[in-house]
VMD Tcl script that draws the C-alpha trace (Angstrom):
set ca {
  {4.86 -25.62 -45.17}
  {3.60 -25.55 -48.71}
  {0.73 -24.06 -50.65}
  {-0.97 -24.34 -54.01}
  {-2.99 -21.66 -55.75}
  {-5.76 -22.07 -58.32}
  {-7.89 -19.70 -60.35}
  {-7.86 -17.39 -63.34}
  {-7.84 -13.60 -63.60}
  {-11.48 -13.46 -64.76}
  {-12.63 -16.76 -63.25}
  {-15.11 -17.06 -60.36}
  {-12.49 -17.03 -57.60}
  {-8.88 -17.46 -56.57}
  {-8.09 -20.24 -54.13}
  {-5.10 -21.31 -52.08}
  {-4.63 -24.27 -49.75}
  {-1.95 -23.92 -47.08}
  {-0.56 -27.11 -45.57}
  {1.70 -27.35 -42.53}
  {0.57 -24.27 -40.58}
  {1.04 -25.03 -36.84}
  {-1.89 -25.35 -34.47}
  {-2.94 -22.56 -32.08}
  {-1.89 -19.64 -34.28}
  {-4.39 -16.81 -33.81}
  {-5.81 -16.02 -37.25}
  {-8.82 -14.05 -38.43}
  {-10.05 -12.90 -41.82}
  {-9.13 -9.29 -40.99}
  {-5.47 -10.29 -40.65}
  {-5.48 -11.38 -44.29}
  {-7.80 -8.66 -45.60}
  {-5.41 -5.97 -44.35}
  {-2.67 -7.38 -46.58}
  {-5.05 -7.80 -49.54}
  {-6.04 -4.14 -49.21}
  {-2.37 -3.11 -49.18}
  {-1.82 -5.02 -52.45}
  {-4.63 -3.12 -54.14}
  {-3.24 0.29 -53.25}
  {-0.46 2.17 -54.97}
  {-0.19 4.98 -57.45}
  {-0.49 3.79 -61.05}
  {-3.01 1.01 -60.50}
  {-5.65 0.45 -63.19}
  {-9.44 0.13 -63.26}
  {-9.43 -3.48 -62.07}
  {-8.71 -2.26 -58.54}
  {-11.94 -0.24 -58.66}
  {-13.91 -3.36 -59.58}
  {-12.37 -5.86 -57.17}
  {-12.54 -5.26 -53.42}
  {-10.60 -8.31 -52.36}
  {-11.91 -10.04 -49.24}
  {-10.87 -13.49 -48.09}
  {-13.02 -16.36 -46.88}
  {-11.38 -18.87 -44.53}
  {-13.07 -22.17 -45.37}
  {-11.07 -24.69 -43.35}
  {-8.24 -25.17 -40.87}
  {-9.30 -22.36 -38.50}
  {-11.79 -22.73 -35.65}
  {-12.86 -19.98 -33.27}
  {-9.98 -17.72 -34.34}
  {-7.16 -20.27 -34.06}
  {-5.54 -22.67 -36.51}
  {-6.09 -26.38 -35.88}
  {-3.05 -27.77 -37.68}
  {-5.21 -28.95 -40.59}
  {-4.92 -27.54 -44.14}
  {-6.25 -23.99 -44.46}
  {-8.38 -23.15 -47.51}
  {-8.57 -19.47 -48.47}
  {-10.84 -18.07 -51.20}
  {-11.04 -14.62 -52.79}
  {-13.99 -14.15 -55.15}
  {-13.69 -12.13 -58.37}
  {-16.48 -9.57 -58.49}
  {-16.01 -9.15 -62.24}
  {-16.88 -12.83 -62.83}
  {-20.48 -11.94 -63.64}
  {-19.30 -10.25 -66.84}
  {-17.09 -13.17 -67.89}
  {-19.21 -16.27 -67.28}
  {-19.73 -17.13 -70.95}
  {-16.13 -16.39 -71.87}
  {-14.54 -18.17 -68.89}
  {-17.17 -20.72 -67.83}
  {-16.24 -24.37 -67.21}
  {-19.22 -25.86 -69.05}
  {-19.06 -26.65 -72.80}
  {-20.50 -23.91 -75.04}
  {-23.62 -24.92 -77.01}
  {-23.02 -24.76 -80.76}
  {-25.66 -22.05 -81.25}
  {-23.94 -19.77 -78.71}
  {-20.35 -20.07 -79.94}
  {-20.57 -16.92 -82.05}
  {-21.50 -14.94 -78.94}
  {-18.31 -15.89 -77.11}
  {-15.80 -13.30 -78.29}
  {-12.49 -12.00 -76.99}
  {-10.47 -14.90 -78.38}
  {-6.81 -13.89 -78.21}
  {-4.61 -14.71 -81.20}
  {-2.18 -11.79 -80.98}
  {0.48 -12.46 -78.30}
  {1.94 -9.62 -76.21}
  {5.74 -9.26 -76.16}
  {7.08 -9.80 -72.65}
  {4.13 -11.96 -71.58}
  {3.56 -15.73 -71.31}
  {1.04 -15.69 -74.20}
  {3.00 -17.16 -77.12}
  {5.35 -19.47 -75.19}
  {2.48 -20.94 -73.18}
  {0.27 -21.34 -76.24}
  {2.98 -23.32 -78.03}
  {3.76 -25.40 -74.91}
  {0.12 -26.32 -74.17}
  {-1.18 -26.24 -77.78}
  {-3.80 -23.51 -77.27}
  {-5.03 -21.57 -80.29}
  {-6.85 -19.16 -77.96}
  {-4.16 -17.61 -75.78}
  {-6.73 -16.56 -73.20}
  {-6.10 -20.05 -71.77}
  {-2.58 -18.83 -70.97}
  {-2.97 -15.17 -70.05}
  {-5.80 -15.78 -67.55}
  {-3.58 -17.93 -65.35}
  {-0.28 -16.12 -65.97}
  {-1.89 -12.83 -64.92}
  {-0.55 -11.15 -61.78}
  {-4.10 -11.41 -60.43}
  {-2.87 -14.77 -59.04}
  {-0.67 -12.89 -56.58}
  {-3.85 -12.02 -54.66}
  {-3.84 -15.40 -52.95}
  {-0.07 -15.47 -52.68}
  {-0.44 -12.32 -50.59}
  {-3.12 -14.14 -48.58}
  {-0.69 -17.00 -47.94}
  {2.01 -14.47 -47.04}
  {-0.37 -12.79 -44.58}
  {-0.63 -16.10 -42.70}
  {3.16 -16.42 -42.77}
  {3.54 -12.88 -41.42}
  {1.12 -13.68 -38.60}
  {3.19 -16.77 -37.79}
  {6.45 -14.81 -37.78}
  {4.92 -12.09 -35.61}
  {4.13 -14.72 -32.97}
  {7.90 -15.24 -32.66}
  {8.84 -11.53 -32.71}
  {9.91 -11.52 -36.38}
  {8.79 -8.49 -38.43}
  {8.57 -7.97 -42.20}
  {8.39 -4.65 -44.07}
  {9.12 -3.29 -47.54}
  {9.77 -0.10 -49.47}
  {10.07 1.05 -53.08}
  {13.57 2.20 -54.00}
  {13.10 3.10 -57.66}
  {10.36 3.64 -60.26}
  {10.95 4.55 -63.90}
  {14.55 5.56 -63.30}
  {13.71 7.80 -60.33}
  {15.81 6.59 -57.39}
  {15.02 7.23 -53.74}
  {17.93 8.75 -51.81}
  {16.49 9.23 -48.32}
  {15.80 5.58 -47.49}
  {17.17 5.48 -43.94}
  {14.98 4.50 -40.97}
  {15.66 3.80 -37.30}
  {13.23 0.92 -36.68}
  {11.28 -1.48 -38.86}
  {8.08 0.04 -37.44}
  {9.18 3.42 -38.81}
  {9.87 1.79 -42.18}
  {6.36 0.33 -42.24}
  {4.72 3.59 -41.21}
  {6.53 5.81 -43.68}
  {6.10 3.35 -46.57}
  {2.37 3.01 -45.93}
  {1.97 6.80 -45.85}
  {3.37 7.11 -49.40}
  {1.21 6.44 -52.50}
  {4.24 4.75 -54.06}
  {5.59 3.18 -50.82}
  {8.71 5.33 -51.01}
  {10.38 6.75 -47.88}
  {11.88 9.65 -49.83}
  {9.02 12.15 -50.23}
  {10.69 14.16 -52.98}
  {11.54 11.03 -54.97}
  {7.99 9.80 -54.39}
  {6.59 12.93 -56.04}
  {8.93 12.43 -59.01}
  {7.88 8.77 -59.24}
  {4.21 9.76 -59.43}
  {4.99 12.24 -62.19}
  {6.83 9.48 -64.08}
  {3.81 7.19 -63.68}
  {1.47 9.92 -64.94}
  {3.72 10.46 -67.97}
  {3.78 6.73 -68.74}
  {-0.01 6.55 -68.51}
  {-0.38 9.60 -70.76}
  {1.93 7.93 -73.30}
  {0.09 4.60 -73.14}
  {3.24 3.08 -71.70}
  {4.31 1.33 -68.47}
  {7.29 1.57 -66.12}
  {8.98 -0.75 -63.64}
  {11.19 -0.34 -60.60}
  {13.00 -1.82 -57.60}
  {11.54 -2.92 -54.26}
  {13.25 -3.91 -51.01}
  {12.04 -6.27 -48.27}
  {13.52 -6.29 -44.76}
  {13.01 -9.00 -42.12}
  {14.11 -8.36 -38.51}
  {14.35 -10.68 -35.51}
  {15.43 -13.78 -37.46}
  {17.45 -16.34 -35.44}
  {20.97 -17.35 -36.48}
  {21.17 -20.58 -38.47}
  {18.06 -20.80 -40.65}
  {18.81 -22.55 -43.92}
  {21.90 -24.70 -44.45}
  {25.30 -24.75 -46.13}
  {25.33 -28.48 -46.90}
  {23.29 -28.68 -50.14}
  {22.42 -26.18 -52.87}
  {18.67 -26.68 -52.46}
  {18.76 -26.04 -48.69}
  {20.47 -22.64 -48.91}
  {18.00 -20.02 -47.71}
  {19.34 -17.23 -49.91}
  {18.68 -19.46 -52.93}
  {15.12 -20.11 -51.79}
  {14.49 -16.42 -51.17}
  {15.89 -15.47 -54.57}
  {13.68 -18.07 -56.26}
  {10.62 -16.83 -54.36}
  {11.17 -13.21 -55.40}
  {11.94 -14.18 -59.01}
  {8.68 -16.16 -59.12}
  {6.66 -12.92 -58.82}
  {5.14 -11.85 -62.13}
  {7.40 -9.46 -64.10}
  {10.37 -9.74 -61.70}
  {13.67 -10.08 -63.57}
  {16.37 -9.64 -60.94}
  {17.21 -10.15 -57.26}
  {19.90 -8.74 -54.95}
  {20.66 -9.72 -51.37}
  {22.31 -7.06 -49.22}
  {24.46 -4.80 -51.39}
  {24.06 -7.35 -54.21}
  {25.85 -6.43 -57.44}
  {27.67 -3.60 -55.68}
  {29.79 -6.32 -54.03}
  {31.45 -6.94 -57.40}
  {32.76 -3.35 -57.40}
  {34.27 -3.32 -53.89}
  {37.32 -5.01 -52.33}
  {36.58 -7.75 -49.80}
  {37.53 -5.49 -46.90}
  {34.55 -3.28 -47.80}
  {32.10 -6.14 -48.32}
  {32.31 -8.69 -45.50}
  {30.63 -7.86 -42.19}
  {32.96 -7.87 -39.18}
  {31.78 -9.93 -36.20}
  {31.02 -8.39 -32.80}
  {29.92 -9.93 -29.48}
  {28.46 -8.61 -26.24}
  {26.77 -10.31 -23.33}
  {23.33 -8.83 -23.98}
  {23.04 -9.39 -27.74}
  {25.51 -12.20 -28.40}
  {26.98 -12.21 -31.93}
  {26.18 -9.26 -34.20}
  {27.84 -7.60 -37.19}
  {29.43 -4.18 -37.59}
  {27.69 -3.78 -40.98}
  {25.07 -5.70 -42.94}
  {26.42 -5.67 -46.48}
  {25.55 -9.34 -47.00}
  {21.91 -8.79 -46.10}
  {21.77 -11.14 -43.11}
  {22.81 -14.27 -45.01}
  {26.17 -16.06 -45.15}
  {26.84 -19.54 -46.51}
  {23.16 -20.08 -47.24}
  {22.21 -19.38 -43.60}
  {20.94 -16.45 -41.55}
  {23.54 -14.71 -39.37}
  {21.12 -12.90 -37.07}
  {21.26 -9.55 -38.86}
  {18.19 -8.22 -40.70}
  {17.52 -9.96 -43.99}
  {17.58 -7.41 -46.82}
  {16.52 -8.49 -50.31}
  {15.74 -6.41 -53.39}
  {13.73 -7.30 -56.48}
  {13.65 -5.72 -59.93}
  {10.26 -5.48 -61.65}
  {10.18 -4.86 -65.38}
  {7.44 -2.65 -66.90}
  {4.11 -4.45 -67.29}
  {3.94 -5.97 -70.81}
  {0.33 -4.94 -71.55}
  {0.54 -1.51 -73.17}
  {-2.16 0.87 -74.39}
  {0.14 1.64 -77.32}
  {0.83 -2.04 -78.04}
  {4.07 -3.34 -79.51}
  {4.48 -5.20 -82.79}
  {3.31 -8.80 -82.76}
  {2.11 -11.52 -85.14}
  {-1.38 -13.03 -85.32}
  {-0.87 -16.77 -84.81}
  {-3.80 -17.60 -87.14}
  {-2.93 -15.41 -90.14}
  {0.81 -14.92 -89.43}
  {0.23 -11.28 -90.35}
  {1.93 -8.51 -88.33}
  {-0.41 -6.76 -85.90}
  {-0.33 -4.66 -82.79}
  {-0.45 -6.95 -79.72}
  {-3.71 -7.57 -77.88}
  {-4.73 -5.10 -75.15}
  {-6.01 -6.28 -71.78}
  {-6.99 -3.91 -68.98}
  {-3.76 -2.99 -67.22}
  {-1.83 -0.81 -64.78}
  {0.72 1.75 -65.93}
  {2.85 0.85 -62.88}
  {2.39 -1.90 -60.30}
  {5.68 -1.55 -58.42}
  {4.08 -0.37 -55.11}
  {1.72 -3.36 -55.21}
  {4.56 -5.70 -56.15}
  {6.37 -4.58 -52.99}
  {3.52 -6.11 -50.95}
  {3.75 -9.32 -52.98}
  {7.51 -9.43 -52.36}
  {6.93 -9.09 -48.61}
  {4.49 -12.02 -48.81}
  {6.76 -14.46 -50.65}
  {9.76 -13.58 -48.47}
  {7.66 -13.99 -45.29}
  {6.55 -17.43 -46.48}
  {10.13 -18.65 -47.03}
  {11.32 -17.34 -43.66}
  {8.33 -18.90 -41.87}
  {8.98 -22.19 -43.62}
  {12.64 -22.09 -42.55}
  {11.58 -21.40 -38.94}
  {9.35 -24.47 -38.87}
  {11.98 -26.60 -40.57}
  {14.43 -25.88 -37.74}
  {12.22 -25.47 -34.69}
  {9.27 -27.82 -35.26}
  {5.89 -27.38 -36.86}
  {3.12 -28.90 -34.76}
  {2.07 -26.11 -32.40}
  {2.99 -22.52 -31.60}
  {4.04 -22.84 -27.93}
  {6.52 -25.63 -28.60}
  {8.09 -23.72 -31.51}
  {8.41 -20.54 -29.44}
  {10.14 -22.47 -26.63}
  {12.56 -24.04 -29.11}
  {13.42 -20.63 -30.62}
  {14.02 -19.14 -27.17}
  {16.36 -21.99 -26.16}
  {18.25 -21.71 -29.43}
  {18.69 -17.94 -29.11}
  {19.97 -18.28 -25.54}
  {22.49 -20.92 -26.63}
  {23.60 -18.83 -29.63}
  {24.22 -15.79 -27.41}
  {26.61 -17.73 -25.18}
  {28.16 -19.89 -27.89}
}
mol new
graphics top color blue
foreach p $ca { graphics top sphere $p radius 0.5 }
foreach p [lrange $ca 0 end-1] q [lrange $ca 1 end] { graphics top cylinder $p $q radius 0.2 }
display resetview
């Protein structure tokens, strides 16, 4: 599978085209809209979420509630477009109207793509960079991930996420008995945190950041259960699934670090406290005593839940902007201010679920076929039966 996205933060719409989705997958707009709504929630979100009520349109590849095997086109319109048509329109601006088109950006924001992109693509108005590099683009990545989640669900594979840390406040009570419980408790929290006390402290930290005109980041965790043994491969660097998952998480706006399983903690422990001992029984086949390696060994899944964490830095658009330089005058200035969130970690958790789901779904199709749902399900069942008795 693959997908492309197109669109700008204040353009008319965001678009994605998904290619390689199998035929006969049950898919409706509500399946995607539920995920889009989850992305827009979360304590610390800014005014943009009050303007945009993201709803998807399925424009191709689905007929009468089922995929056909053809490319799927998904569109999410930007409600705020009506206020940005002159600034962001595709048509040339008449000479007599050029003075009316304001909001040209010449003061880059530290931590953003503004200056680097402007130099790379030779843009004097950095709006040409910031509109596309905005995290608004993750709207349709979540839409693509919603389709991937639906595909995984058809094979009994479940995806969920939680927030582990915001602004230095770390959750301690993060245990759960089932992935359904994880989903339920995370959704009940305004910051998607299972630890209620930590969640309250996180919200206070977000309020303080907003009051100070600042922003804060955090850590999210995604868990995938029901994954067969043997997705990915050990034979080449670019076929290792842990590498693909890490790249997917790092591709999310403002993410600066990834851990799989216990991650960096593995550097502080002896091998006897890191590697997961192998067990076998007739009912379950091969399992592990622990899951320190997060369900991945040698670039492949080992049948245990996949556990991956991502680190999100604070959003670089601040209401007390940092020092910058105007690229026209070369004079020092405070950086430009665009409408922003004080914390988007809870929303970023949903984005992380989406990109992880896409990579796992892609790995499923790579191993078990990609034409139609029934054939893939049969292939997975046969593989799982063989793996149990191996």
